[in-house]
N, CA, C, O and the ligand as a Tripos MOL2 file, in Angstrom:
@<TRIPOS>MOLECULE
protein
  253   251    64     0     0
PROTEIN
NO_CHARGES

@<TRIPOS>ATOM
      1 N          -2.6980    1.8940   20.6980 N.3       1 MET1
      2 CA         -3.5350    1.9100   19.5020 C.3       1 MET1
      3 C          -2.9210    1.0420   18.5960 C.2       1 MET1
      4 O          -1.7090    0.8560   18.4880 O.2       1 MET1
      5 N          -4.0170    0.4030   17.8040 N.am      2 THR2
      6 CA         -3.6400   -0.5910   16.7540 C.3       2 THR2
      7 C          -3.7580    0.0710   15.2880 C.2       2 THR2
      8 O          -4.5450    0.9850   15.0380 O.2       2 THR2
      9 N          -2.9830   -0.4350   14.4620 N.am      3 ILE3
     10 CA         -3.1260   -0.0290   13.1090 C.3       3 ILE3
     11 C          -3.5880   -1.0290   12.2980 C.2       3 ILE3
     12 O          -3.1090   -2.1620   12.2570 O.2       3 ILE3
     13 N          -4.6970   -0.5490   11.5230 N.am      4 ILE4
     14 CA         -5.2420   -1.4630   10.6360 C.3       4 ILE4
     15 C          -5.0530   -1.1570    9.0910 C.2       4 ILE4
     16 O          -5.2390   -0.0020    8.7100 O.2       4 ILE4
     17 N          -4.7550   -1.9710    8.3430 N.am      5 CYS5
     18 CA         -4.6400   -1.6920    6.7810 C.3       5 CYS5
     19 C          -5.8700   -1.5270    6.3030 C.2       5 CYS5
     20 O          -6.6480   -2.4640    6.4810 O.2       5 CYS5
     21 N          -6.3880   -0.2420    5.5410 N.am      6 CYS6
     22 CA         -7.6290   -0.0360    5.0860 C.3       6 CYS6
     23 C          -7.7990   -0.6650    3.9640 C.2       6 CYS6
     24 O          -8.9300   -0.5070    3.5040 O.2       6 CYS6
     25 N          -6.9710   -1.4450    3.2280 N.am      7 LYS7
     26 CA         -7.1130   -2.0510    2.0140 C.3       7 LYS7
     27 C          -7.4140   -3.6170    2.3820 C.2       7 LYS7
     28 O          -8.4690   -4.1000    1.9710 O.2       7 LYS7
     29 N          -6.6190   -4.3260    3.0560 N.am      8 CYS8
     30 CA         -6.7820   -5.6920    3.4010 C.3       8 CYS8
     31 C          -7.3110   -6.0340    4.6490 C.2       8 CYS8
     32 O          -7.6320   -7.1890    4.9260 O.2       8 CYS8
     33 N          -7.4340   -4.9280    5.5450 N.am      9 LEU9
     34 CA         -7.9110   -5.0640    6.9120 C.3       9 LEU9
     35 C          -7.1240   -5.9640    7.8430 C.2       9 LEU9
     36 O          -7.6120   -6.6000    8.7770 O.2       9 LEU9
     37 N          -5.6840   -5.9420    7.4330 N.am     10 LYS10
     38 CA         -4.8900   -6.7660    8.2500 C.3      10 LYS10
     39 C          -4.5300   -5.7450    9.5450 C.2      10 LYS10
     40 O          -4.5720   -4.5260    9.3820 O.2      10 LYS10
     41 N          -4.1920   -6.3100   10.7720 N.am     11 THR11
     42 CA         -3.6670   -5.6180   11.8750 C.3      11 THR11
     43 C          -2.2940   -5.6550   11.9830 C.2      11 THR11
     44 O          -1.6940   -6.6920   11.7000 O.2      11 THR11
     45 N          -1.6370   -4.5350   12.4030 N.am     12 LYS12
     46 CA         -0.1490   -4.5440   12.6900 C.3      12 LYS12
     47 C           0.1000   -5.0310   14.1090 C.2      12 LYS12
     48 O          -0.2230   -4.3720   15.0970 O.2      12 LYS12
     49 N           0.6850   -6.2040   14.1580 N.am     13 THR13
     50 CA          1.1720   -6.8190   15.5960 C.3      13 THR13
     51 C           2.6880   -6.9860   15.5680 C.2      13 THR13
     52 O           3.4080   -6.7090   14.6100 O.2      13 THR13
     53 N           3.1000   -7.5080   16.8190 N.am     14 GLU14
     54 CA          4.3750   -7.6570   16.9590 C.3      14 GLU14
     55 C           4.9250   -8.6920   15.9780 C.2      14 GLU14
     56 O           6.0660   -8.5720   15.5320 O.2      14 GLU14
     57 N           4.1540   -9.6720   15.6500 N.am     15 GLU15
     58 CA          4.5820  -10.7410   14.7730 C.3      15 GLU15
     59 C           4.4390  -10.3070   13.1490 C.2      15 GLU15
     60 O           4.8450  -11.0280   12.2370 O.2      15 GLU15
     61 N           3.8630   -9.1490   12.9770 N.am     16 GLY16
     62 CA          3.7200   -8.7020   11.6510 C.3      16 GLY16
     63 C           2.2880   -8.2260   11.3050 C.2      16 GLY16
     64 O           1.5820   -7.7930   12.2150 O.2      16 GLY16
     65 N           1.8880   -8.2750   10.2080 N.am     17 TRP17
     66 CA          0.5520   -7.9660    9.7000 C.3      17 TRP17
     67 C          -0.2430   -9.0550    9.4380 C.2      17 TRP17
     68 O          -0.1100   -9.7450    8.4270 O.2      17 TRP17
     69 N          -1.2270   -9.2850   10.4660 N.am     18 ILE18
     70 CA         -2.0330  -10.4990   10.3140 C.3      18 ILE18
     71 C          -3.5200  -10.1060   10.3940 C.2      18 ILE18
     72 O          -3.8260   -8.9850   10.7980 O.2      18 ILE18
     73 N          -4.5280  -11.0770    9.9860 N.am     19 MET19
     74 CA         -5.9810  -10.7510   10.0070 C.3      19 MET19
     75 C          -6.5320  -11.0960   11.4340 C.2      19 MET19
     76 O          -6.4870  -12.2470   11.8680 O.2      19 MET19
     77 N          -7.0320  -10.0880   12.1150 N.am     20 LEU20
     78 CA         -7.5990  -10.4350   13.2630 C.3      20 LEU20
     79 C          -9.0330  -10.0690   13.3590 C.2      20 LEU20
     80 O          -9.4660   -8.9730   13.0040 O.2      20 LEU20
     81 N          -9.9090  -11.2350   13.9570 N.am     21 PRO21
     82 CA        -11.3600  -11.0600   13.8720 C.3      21 PRO21
     83 C         -11.8750   -9.9060   14.6330 C.2      21 PRO21
     84 O         -12.9820   -9.4180   14.4040 O.2      21 PRO21
     85 N         -11.0420   -9.4590   15.5670 N.am     22 THR22
     86 CA        -11.4890   -8.3580   16.5180 C.3      22 THR22
     87 C         -10.8360   -7.0070   15.9960 C.2      22 THR22
     88 O         -10.8860   -6.0690   16.7920 O.2      22 THR22
     89 N         -10.2950   -6.8040   14.8990 N.am     23 ALA23
     90 CA         -9.5560   -5.6280   14.4330 C.3      23 ALA23
     91 C         -10.6600   -4.5170   14.5660 C.2      23 ALA23
     92 O         -11.8190   -4.6060   14.1600 O.2      23 ALA23
     93 N         -10.1310   -3.5500   15.1550 N.am     24 GLY24
     94 CA        -11.0400   -2.3320   15.2460 C.3      24 GLY24
     95 C         -12.1990   -2.5190   16.3160 C.2      24 GLY24
     96 O         -13.0530   -1.6320   16.3400 O.2      24 GLY24
     97 N         -12.2980   -3.4000   17.0530 N.am     25 ALA25
     98 CA        -13.4590   -3.5730   17.9810 C.3      25 ALA25
     99 C         -13.4350   -2.6400   18.9840 C.2      25 ALA25
    100 O         -14.4890   -2.1510   19.3880 O.2      25 ALA25
    101 N         -12.1460   -2.2620   19.5350 N.am     26 ASP26
    102 CA        -12.0480   -1.4040   20.5770 C.3      26 ASP26
    103 C         -12.2770    0.0490   20.2200 C.2      26 ASP26
    104 O         -12.3390    0.9340   21.0730 O.2      26 ASP26
    105 N         -12.3960    0.2470   18.9660 N.am     27 GLY27
    106 CA        -12.4160    1.8480   18.5650 C.3      27 GLY27
    107 C         -11.4090    2.5540   18.6610 C.2      27 GLY27
    108 O         -11.4850    3.7740   18.5160 O.2      27 GLY27
    109 N         -10.2400    1.9150   18.9290 N.am     28 ARG28
    110 CA         -9.0710    2.8180   19.2200 C.3      28 ARG28
    111 C          -8.0720    2.3830   18.0280 C.2      28 ARG28
    112 O          -6.8560    2.4040   18.2210 O.2      28 ARG28
    113 N          -8.5400    2.0460   16.9710 N.am     29 SER29
    114 CA         -7.7260    1.5580   15.9170 C.3      29 SER29
    115 C          -7.4560    2.8670   14.9750 C.2      29 SER29
    116 O          -8.1850    3.8570   15.0320 O.2      29 SER29
    117 N          -6.3990    2.7700   14.1570 N.am     30 SER30
    118 CA         -5.9640    3.7610   13.3020 C.3      30 SER30
    119 C          -5.8030    3.1230   11.8080 C.2      30 SER30
    120 O          -5.1740    2.0780   11.6420 O.2      30 SER30
    121 N          -6.3530    3.7580   10.8480 N.am     31 HIS31
    122 CA         -6.1790    3.1550    9.4710 C.3      31 HIS31
    123 C          -5.0490    3.6280    8.8790 C.2      31 HIS31
    124 O          -4.6870    4.8000    8.9830 O.2      31 HIS31
    125 N          -4.3120    2.5620    8.0990 N.am     32 GLY32
    126 CA         -3.1410    2.8750    7.4140 C.3      32 GLY32
    127 C          -3.0640    1.9210    6.1350 C.2      32 GLY32
    128 O          -4.0370    1.5020    5.5090 O.2      32 GLY32
    129 N          -1.7550    1.6670    5.8760 N.am     33 TYR33
    130 CA         -1.4610    0.6960    4.7910 C.3      33 TYR33
    131 C          -0.4990   -0.2380    5.4480 C.2      33 TYR33
    132 O           0.3740    0.2630    6.1570 O.2      33 TYR33
    133 N          -0.5470   -1.4900    5.3060 N.am     34 CYS34
    134 CA          0.4310   -2.3840    5.4250 C.3      34 CYS34
    135 C           1.5210   -2.3660    4.4200 C.2      34 CYS34
    136 O           1.1800   -1.9290    3.3200 O.2      34 CYS34
    137 N           2.8000   -2.7550    4.5530 N.am     35 PRO35
    138 CA          3.7210   -2.7520    3.4370 C.3      35 PRO35
    139 C           3.3570   -3.0100    2.0770 C.2      35 PRO35
    140 O           3.5490   -2.2830    1.1030 O.2      35 PRO35
    141 N           2.6880   -4.3800    2.1400 N.am     36 ALA36
    142 CA          2.2380   -4.7850    0.6990 C.3      36 ALA36
    143 C           1.3280   -3.8270    0.1100 C.2      36 ALA36
    144 O           1.5320   -3.4280   -1.0370 O.2      36 ALA36
    145 N           0.3070   -3.4060    0.8130 N.am     37 CYS37
    146 CA         -0.6800   -2.5320    0.1020 C.3      37 CYS37
    147 C          -0.1620   -1.1820   -0.0690 C.2      37 CYS37
    148 O          -0.6110   -0.4850   -0.9790 O.2      37 CYS37
    149 N           0.8730   -0.6800    0.8330 N.am     38 TYR38
    150 CA          1.3450    0.5640    0.4880 C.3      38 TYR38
    151 C           2.0550    0.5990   -0.7460 C.2      38 TYR38
    152 O           1.9120    1.5340   -1.5340 O.2      38 TYR38
    153 N           2.8570   -0.4250   -0.9720 N.am     39 GLN39
    154 CA          3.6030   -0.8360   -2.1440 C.3      39 GLN39
    155 C           2.7240   -0.8220   -3.5350 C.2      39 GLN39
    156 O           3.0260   -0.3140   -4.6150 O.2      39 GLN39
    157 N           1.6400   -1.4810   -3.1910 N.am     40 GLU40
    158 CA          0.6560   -1.6310   -4.4120 C.3      40 GLU40
    159 C           0.0760   -0.2150   -4.6600 C.2      40 GLU40
    160 O          -0.0750    0.2150   -5.8030 O.2      40 GLU40
    161 N          -0.2340    0.4730   -3.5860 N.am     41 THR41
    162 CA         -0.8240    1.8150   -3.8570 C.3      41 THR41
    163 C           0.0300    2.6840   -4.6140 C.2      41 THR41
    164 O          -0.3280    3.2970   -5.6190 O.2      41 THR41
    165 N           1.3490    2.7210   -4.0150 N.am     42 MET42
    166 CA          2.2570    3.5840   -4.5010 C.3      42 MET42
    167 C           2.5350    3.3240   -6.1470 C.2      42 MET42
    168 O           2.6390    4.2780   -6.9170 O.2      42 MET42
    169 N           2.6350    2.0540   -6.5540 N.am     43 GLU43
    170 CA          2.7030    1.5860   -7.8200 C.3      43 GLU43
    171 C           1.6110    1.9700   -8.5850 C.2      43 GLU43
    172 O           1.8500    2.3160   -9.7420 O.2      43 GLU43
    173 N           0.4380    1.9840   -8.1810 N.am     44 LYS44
    174 CA         -0.8560    2.4290   -8.8850 C.3      44 LYS44
    175 C          -0.8240    3.9720   -9.2220 C.2      44 LYS44
    176 O          -1.1580    4.4120  -10.3220 O.2      44 LYS44
    177 N          -0.3400    4.8440   -8.0460 N.am     45 ILE45
    178 CA         -0.2530    6.0330   -8.3220 C.3      45 ILE45
    179 C           0.7740    6.3650   -9.3020 C.2      45 ILE45
    180 O           0.5360    7.1740  -10.1980 O.2      45 ILE45
    181 N           1.9070    5.7850   -9.1840 N.am     46 ARG46
    182 CA          3.0220    5.9240  -10.2990 C.3      46 ARG46
    183 C           2.4740    5.5970  -11.5260 C.2      46 ARG46
    184 O           2.7190    6.3350  -12.4800 O.2      46 ARG46
    185 N           1.7540    4.5910  -11.6750 N.am     47 GLY47
    186 CA          1.3120    4.0820  -13.0560 C.3      47 GLY47
    187 C           0.2770    5.2500  -13.5400 C.2      47 GLY47
    188 O           0.3030    5.6620  -14.6990 O.2      47 GLY47
    189 N          -0.5080    5.6810  -12.6990 N.am     48 HIS48
    190 CA         -1.4670    6.5870  -12.9850 C.3      48 HIS48
    191 C          -0.8360    7.9950  -13.6440 C.2      48 HIS48
    192 O          -1.3220    8.6480  -14.5670 O.2      48 HIS48
    193 N           0.3470    8.2540  -12.9200 N.am     49 ARG49
    194 CA          1.0040    9.4160  -13.3140 C.3      49 ARG49
    195 C           1.6260    9.2750  -14.7020 C.2      49 ARG49
    196 O           1.5960   10.1770  -15.5400 O.2      49 ARG49
    197 N           2.1770    8.1120  -14.8820 N.am     50 LEU50
    198 CA          2.8860    7.6330  -15.9830 C.3      50 LEU50
    199 C           1.9050    7.6890  -17.2750 C.2      50 LEU50
    200 O           2.3300    8.0200  -18.3820 O.2      50 LEU50
    201 N           0.6260    7.3550  -17.0450 N.am     51 ARG51
    202 CA         -0.2050    7.4140  -18.1010 C.3      51 ARG51
    203 C          -0.4930    8.8460  -18.6400 C.2      51 ARG51
    204 O          -0.5650    9.2010  -19.8160 O.2      51 ARG51
    205 N          -0.6300    9.5320  -17.5900 N.am     52 HIS52
    206 CA         -0.8730   11.0550  -17.9210 C.3      52 HIS52
    207 C           0.3310   11.9220  -18.2840 C.2      52 HIS52
    208 O           0.2330   12.8660  -19.0690 O.2      52 HIS52
    209 N           1.3900   11.5910  -17.7250 N.am     53 HIS53
    210 CA          2.5400   12.3360  -18.0270 C.3      53 HIS53
    211 C           3.8030   11.3160  -18.2770 C.2      53 HIS53
    212 O           4.6780   11.0950  -17.4410 O.2      53 HIS53
    213 N           3.7390   10.8050  -19.4360 N.am     54 PRO54
    214 CA          4.8420    9.6420  -19.8250 C.3      54 PRO54
    215 C           6.1150   10.5560  -19.8440 C.2      54 PRO54
    216 O           6.1670   11.7180  -20.2490 O.2      54 PRO54
    217 N           7.1760    9.7630  -19.3010 N.am     55 PRO55
    218 CA          8.4730   10.3860  -19.2910 C.3      55 PRO55
    219 C           9.0450   10.1690  -20.7150 C.2      55 PRO55
    220 O           8.6310    9.3290  -21.5130 O.2      55 PRO55
    221 N          10.0050   11.0010  -20.9070 N.am     56 ALA56
    222 CA         10.7020   10.8950  -22.2550 C.3      56 ALA56
    223 C          11.4460    9.6240  -22.2350 C.2      56 ALA56
    224 O          12.2600    9.2960  -21.3720 O.2      56 ALA56
    225 N          11.0310    8.8270  -23.4370 N.am     57 THR57
    226 CA         11.8140    7.6220  -23.4460 C.3      57 THR57
    227 C          12.9840    7.7070  -24.2440 C.2      57 THR57
    228 O          13.0510    8.2190  -25.3610 O.2      57 THR57
    229 N          13.9070    7.1710  -23.6000 N.am     58 PRO58
    230 CA         15.2990    7.3380  -24.4150 C.3      58 PRO58
    231 C          15.4130    6.4190  -25.6860 C.2      58 PRO58
    232 O          15.0650    5.2420  -25.5940 O.2      58 PRO58
    233 N          15.8300    6.8610  -26.7200 N.am     59 THR59
    234 CA         15.9910    6.2840  -27.9540 C.3      59 THR59
    235 C          17.0430    5.0770  -27.7870 C.2      59 THR59
    236 O          18.2190    5.2570  -27.4720 O.2      59 THR59
    237 N          16.5340    3.9840  -28.0090 N.am     60 PRO60
    238 CA         17.4970    2.7930  -27.9180 C.3      60 PRO60
    239 C          18.6080    2.8040  -29.0190 C.2      60 PRO60
    240 O          18.4120    2.9730  -30.2230 O.2      60 PRO60
    241 N          19.6940    2.6140  -28.4570 N.am     61 THR61
    242 CA         20.8050    2.5800  -29.3590 C.3      61 THR61
    243 C          21.2910    1.3460  -29.9890 C.2      61 THR61
    244 O          21.3990    0.3440  -29.2820 O.2      61 THR61
    245 N          21.5920    1.2980  -31.2180 N.am     62 ALA62
    246 CA         21.8740    0.1130  -31.8940 C.3      62 ALA62
    247 C          23.1860   -0.4990  -31.4560 C.2      62 ALA62
    248 O          24.0920    0.3200  -31.3020 O.2      62 ALA62
    249 N          23.4490   -1.6330  -31.2490 N.am     63 PRO63
    250 CA         24.5860   -2.3450  -30.7510 C.3      63 PRO63
    251 C          25.6630   -2.1420  -31.8560 C.2      63 PRO63
    252 O          26.7800   -2.6410  -31.7270 O.2      63 PRO63
    253 ZN         -2.9410   -4.2510    3.3180 Zn       64 ZN64
@<TRIPOS>BOND
     1     1     2 1
     2     2     3 1
     3     3     4 2
     4     3     5 am
     5     5     6 1
     6     6     7 1
     7     7     8 2
     8     7     9 am
     9     9    10 1
    10    10    11 1
    11    11    12 2
    12    11    13 am
    13    13    14 1
    14    14    15 1
    15    15    16 2
    16    15    17 am
    17    17    18 1
    18    18    19 1
    19    19    20 2
    20    19    21 am
    21    21    22 1
    22    22    23 1
    23    23    24 2
    24    23    25 am
    25    25    26 1
    26    26    27 1
    27    27    28 2
    28    27    29 am
    29    29    30 1
    30    30    31 1
    31    31    32 2
    32    31    33 am
    33    33    34 1
    34    34    35 1
    35    35    36 2
    36    35    37 am
    37    37    38 1
    38    38    39 1
    39    39    40 2
    40    39    41 am
    41    41    42 1
    42    42    43 1
    43    43    44 2
    44    43    45 am
    45    45    46 1
    46    46    47 1
    47    47    48 2
    48    47    49 am
    49    49    50 1
    50    50    51 1
    51    51    52 2
    52    51    53 am
    53    53    54 1
    54    54    55 1
    55    55    56 2
    56    55    57 am
    57    57    58 1
    58    58    59 1
    59    59    60 2
    60    59    61 am
    61    61    62 1
    62    62    63 1
    63    63    64 2
    64    63    65 am
    65    65    66 1
    66    66    67 1
    67    67    68 2
    68    67    69 am
    69    69    70 1
    70    70    71 1
    71    71    72 2
    72    71    73 am
    73    73    74 1
    74    74    75 1
    75    75    76 2
    76    75    77 am
    77    77    78 1
    78    78    79 1
    79    79    80 2
    80    79    81 am
    81    81    82 1
    82    82    83 1
    83    83    84 2
    84    83    85 am
    85    85    86 1
    86    86    87 1
    87    87    88 2
    88    87    89 am
    89    89    90 1
    90    90    91 1
    91    91    92 2
    92    91    93 am
    93    93    94 1
    94    94    95 1
    95    95    96 2
    96    95    97 am
    97    97    98 1
    98    98    99 1
    99    99   100 2
   100    99   101 am
   101   101   102 1
   102   102   103 1
   103   103   104 2
   104   103   105 am
   105   105   106 1
   106   106   107 1
   107   107   108 2
   108   107   109 am
   109   109   110 1
   110   110   111 1
   111   111   112 2
   112   111   113 am
   113   113   114 1
   114   114   115 1
   115   115   116 2
   116   115   117 am
   117   117   118 1
   118   118   119 1
   119   119   120 2
   120   119   121 am
   121   121   122 1
   122   122   123 1
   123   123   124 2
   124   123   125 am
   125   125   126 1
   126   126   127 1
   127   127   128 2
   128   127   129 am
   129   129   130 1
   130   130   131 1
   131   131   132 2
   132   131   133 am
   133   133   134 1
   134   134   135 1
   135   135   136 2
   136   135   137 am
   137   137   138 1
   138   138   139 1
   139   139   140 2
   140   139   141 am
   141   141   142 1
   142   142   143 1
   143   143   144 2
   144   143   145 am
   145   145   146 1
   146   146   147 1
   147   147   148 2
   148   147   149 am
   149   149   150 1
   150   150   151 1
   151   151   152 2
   152   151   153 am
   153   153   154 1
   154   154   155 1
   155   155   156 2
   156   155   157 am
   157   157   158 1
   158   158   159 1
   159   159   160 2
   160   159   161 am
   161   161   162 1
   162   162   163 1
   163   163   164 2
   164   163   165 am
   165   165   166 1
   166   166   167 1
   167   167   168 2
   168   167   169 am
   169   169   170 1
   170   170   171 1
   171   171   172 2
   172   171   173 am
   173   173   174 1
   174   174   175 1
   175   175   176 2
   176   175   177 am
   177   177   178 1
   178   178   179 1
   179   179   180 2
   180   179   181 am
   181   181   182 1
   182   182   183 1
   183   183   184 2
   184   183   185 am
   185   185   186 1
   186   186   187 1
   187   187   188 2
   188   187   189 am
   189   189   190 1
   190   190   191 1
   191   191   192 2
   192   191   193 am
   193   193   194 1
   194   194   195 1
   195   195   196 2
   196   195   197 am
   197   197   198 1
   198   198   199 1
   199   199   200 2
   200   199   201 am
   201   201   202 1
   202   202   203 1
   203   203   204 2
   204   203   205 am
   205   205   206 1
   206   206   207 1
   207   207   208 2
   208   207   209 am
   209   209   210 1
   210   210   211 1
   211   211   212 2
   212   211   213 am
   213   213   214 1
   214   214   215 1
   215   215   216 2
   216   215   217 am
   217   217   218 1
   218   218   219 1
   219   219   220 2
   220   219   221 am
   221   221   222 1
   222   222   223 1
   223   223   224 2
   224   223   225 am
   225   225   226 1
   226   226   227 1
   227   227   228 2
   228   227   229 am
   229   229   230 1
   230   230   231 1
   231   231   232 2
   232   231   233 am
   233   233   234 1
   234   234   235 1
   235   235   236 2
   236   235   237 am
   237   237   238 1
   238   238   239 1
   239   239   240 2
   240   239   241 am
   241   241   242 1
   242   242   243 1
   243   243   244 2
   244   243   245 am
   245   245   246 1
   246   246   247 1
   247   247   248 2
   248   247   249 am
   249   249   250 1
   250   250   251 1
   251   251   252 2
@<TRIPOS>SUBSTRUCTURE
     1 MET1         2 RESIDUE 1 A MET
     2 THR2         6 RESIDUE 1 A THR
     3 ILE3        10 RESIDUE 1 A ILE
     4 ILE4        14 RESIDUE 1 A ILE
     5 CYS5        18 RESIDUE 1 A CYS
     6 CYS6        22 RESIDUE 1 A CYS
     7 LYS7        26 RESIDUE 1 A LYS
     8 CYS8        30 RESIDUE 1 A CYS
     9 LEU9        34 RESIDUE 1 A LEU
    10 LYS10       38 RESIDUE 1 A LYS
    11 THR11       42 RESIDUE 1 A THR
    12 LYS12       46 RESIDUE 1 A LYS
    13 THR13       50 RESIDUE 1 A THR
    14 GLU14       54 RESIDUE 1 A GLU
    15 GLU15       58 RESIDUE 1 A GLU
    16 GLY16       62 RESIDUE 1 A GLY
    17 TRP17       66 RESIDUE 1 A TRP
    18 ILE18       70 RESIDUE 1 A ILE
    19 MET19       74 RESIDUE 1 A MET
    20 LEU20       78 RESIDUE 1 A LEU
    21 PRO21       82 RESIDUE 1 A PRO
    22 THR22       86 RESIDUE 1 A THR
    23 ALA23       90 RESIDUE 1 A ALA
    24 GLY24       94 RESIDUE 1 A GLY
    25 ALA25       98 RESIDUE 1 A ALA
    26 ASP26      102 RESIDUE 1 A ASP
    27 GLY27      106 RESIDUE 1 A GLY
    28 ARG28      110 RESIDUE 1 A ARG
    29 SER29      114 RESIDUE 1 A SER
    30 SER30      118 RESIDUE 1 A SER
    31 HIS31      122 RESIDUE 1 A HIS
    32 GLY32      126 RESIDUE 1 A GLY
    33 TYR33      130 RESIDUE 1 A TYR
    34 CYS34      134 RESIDUE 1 A CYS
    35 PRO35      138 RESIDUE 1 A PRO
    36 ALA36      142 RESIDUE 1 A ALA
    37 CYS37      146 RESIDUE 1 A CYS
    38 TYR38      150 RESIDUE 1 A TYR
    39 GLN39      154 RESIDUE 1 A GLN
    40 GLU40      158 RESIDUE 1 A GLU
    41 THR41      162 RESIDUE 1 A THR
    42 MET42      166 RESIDUE 1 A MET
    43 GLU43      170 RESIDUE 1 A GLU
    44 LYS44      174 RESIDUE 1 A LYS
    45 ILE45      178 RESIDUE 1 A ILE
    46 ARG46      182 RESIDUE 1 A ARG
    47 GLY47      186 RESIDUE 1 A GLY
    48 HIS48      190 RESIDUE 1 A HIS
    49 ARG49      194 RESIDUE 1 A ARG
    50 LEU50      198 RESIDUE 1 A LEU
    51 ARG51      202 RESIDUE 1 A ARG
    52 HIS52      206 RESIDUE 1 A HIS
    53 HIS53      210 RESIDUE 1 A HIS
    54 PRO54      214 RESIDUE 1 A PRO
    55 PRO55      218 RESIDUE 1 A PRO
    56 ALA56      222 RESIDUE 1 A ALA
    57 THR57      226 RESIDUE 1 A THR
    58 PRO58      230 RESIDUE 1 A PRO
    59 THR59      234 RESIDUE 1 A THR
    60 PRO60      238 RESIDUE 1 A PRO
    61 THR61      242 RESIDUE 1 A THR
    62 ALA62      246 RESIDUE 1 A ALA
    63 PRO63      250 RESIDUE 1 A PRO
    64 ZN64       253 GROUP 0 **** ****
């Protein structure tokens, strides 16, 4: 079974994540995230959370 990134539509192969014109053509593919899009998504989620629940910012100490 092949894994296709649902964001950039690259396919996981032995050589890494590449764009294949036949991606998903056999109907036995599974959608997931490639490392780059996974990272991007995680950062987006983190940024979203930070906007709504900002962490306590430490007071900068004077040198
Ligand atoms: Zn991707």
